[in-house]
Every structure is written in C-alpha cells, then in structure tokens.
matplotlib code that plots the C-alpha trace (Angstrom):
import matplotlib.pyplot as plt

x = [-15.6, -19.1, -20.6, -18.5, -19.2, -22.9, -22.7, -21.0, -23.5, -26.6, -25.2, -24.5, -27.8, -29.7, -27.8, -28.8, -32.4, -32.7, -35.2, -35.0, -37.9, -37.4, -36.1, -32.3, -31.5, -33.5, -30.8, -27.8, -24.4, -24.7, -28.0, -30.3, -33.5, -34.2, -37.3, -36.9, -36.3, -39.2, -39.3, -37.3, -38.4, -36.1, -35.2, -34.2, -32.1, -30.5, -29.6, -28.2, -26.0, -24.9, -23.8, -21.7, -20.3, -22.3, -25.1, -28.2, -30.6, -34.4, -36.6, -38.9, -42.6, -44.8, -41.8, -40.7, -42.2, -41.1, -37.7, -34.3, -31.6, -27.9, -25.6, -22.1, -21.3, -17.9, -14.6, -15.7, -13.9, -14.4, -13.1, -15.7, -18.6, -17.6, -17.3, -20.8, -22.3, -20.6, -22.0, -25.5, -25.4, -24.3, -27.2, -29.8, -28.6, -28.5]
y = [-78.9, -79.2, -79.9, -83.0, -84.2, -83.7, -85.7, -88.6, -88.4, -88.4, -91.2, -93.4, -92.6, -93.5, -96.8, -97.6, -97.0, -93.7, -91.5, -87.7, -85.4, -83.3, -84.1, -84.5, -81.5, -79.2, -79.4, -77.1, -78.3, -78.3, -79.7, -82.6, -83.8, -87.6, -89.6, -91.8, -95.5, -97.9, -98.8, -95.8, -92.8, -89.8, -90.6, -94.2, -93.3, -90.3, -92.4, -95.2, -92.8, -91.0, -94.3, -94.6, -91.1, -89.2, -86.7, -86.3, -83.4, -83.4, -82.2, -79.2, -78.6, -81.0, -83.2, -83.7, -87.2, -88.6, -87.1, -86.1, -83.7, -84.1, -81.2, -80.7, -77.6, -77.3, -79.2, -82.2, -84.2, -87.4, -89.5, -88.0, -88.3, -91.9, -92.8, -91.4, -93.3, -96.5, -96.1, -95.4, -98.3, -100.5, -99.3, -99.8, -103.4, -104.3]
z = [81.7, 83.3, 79.9, 79.5, 83.1, 82.6, 79.3, 81.2, 84.0, 81.8, 79.6, 82.6, 84.3, 81.2, 80.9, 84.5, 83.6, 85.6, 84.0, 83.8, 84.8, 81.7, 78.3, 78.5, 76.3, 78.6, 81.3, 81.6, 82.7, 86.4, 87.6, 86.5, 88.0, 88.0, 88.8, 91.8, 90.9, 91.6, 95.3, 96.5, 98.4, 98.5, 102.1, 101.3, 98.4, 100.2, 103.2, 101.0, 99.0, 102.1, 103.5, 100.4, 101.0, 98.3, 98.6, 96.4, 96.8, 97.3, 94.5, 95.3, 95.2, 93.4, 92.4, 96.0, 96.4, 93.1, 92.1, 93.2, 92.0, 91.2, 91.0, 89.5, 91.4, 92.9, 92.4, 90.5, 87.9, 86.0, 88.9, 91.3, 88.9, 88.0, 91.7, 92.3, 89.4, 90.4, 93.9, 92.6, 90.2, 93.1, 95.2, 92.5, 91.9, 95.6]

ax = plt.figure().add_subplot(projection="3d")
ax.plot(x, y, z, "-o")
ax.set_aspect("equal")
plt.show()
C-alpha cells in the first residue's frame, strides 16, 4: 500500500519540479526528503501548507535550511496523497 502511495507522490513531485535530496530509489515507502523550492524557506512553505490543512516536516541537521520531509505514516490513501499534492502544486504556482 505505502509503496504505491510513495510512487504516486514521487511521480507527482518530480512532475512539479520538486527535487529530492537523495536519489529517488534511495527512499523507502514512508518518508521522502525534498529540496525547498526556490524562494521558499521551510517556515514559509510550512505555513502555506498548514493554511491548506496539510503538514510538512522540517529536515534535520545540515539540511534544515534547504529541505523538508514528507511522511506517509498513518491512515493515508490515494485521496489524501492526491489532495496534498494538489495543494502543494497550487501553492508552488501561486
């Protein structure tokens, strides 16, 4: 289940131009680290996504200022992942 959701997430993120911190195949099925889009701090993107009812997570250590994390832990399905991706795409196009 999570493998398919991560595939959907990674495909859509790449289509939006969001870049991963590691090579795509290095990730498991529940967590992915992404580079912050140009012009965004973590705080700005976190606030914007929270305003759209979604939560992203801060990267840790040396990546804190240039990346964020997305997790598929919990009761997620295609509808929830698609909703998040639609909201993120809307924010990045705003």
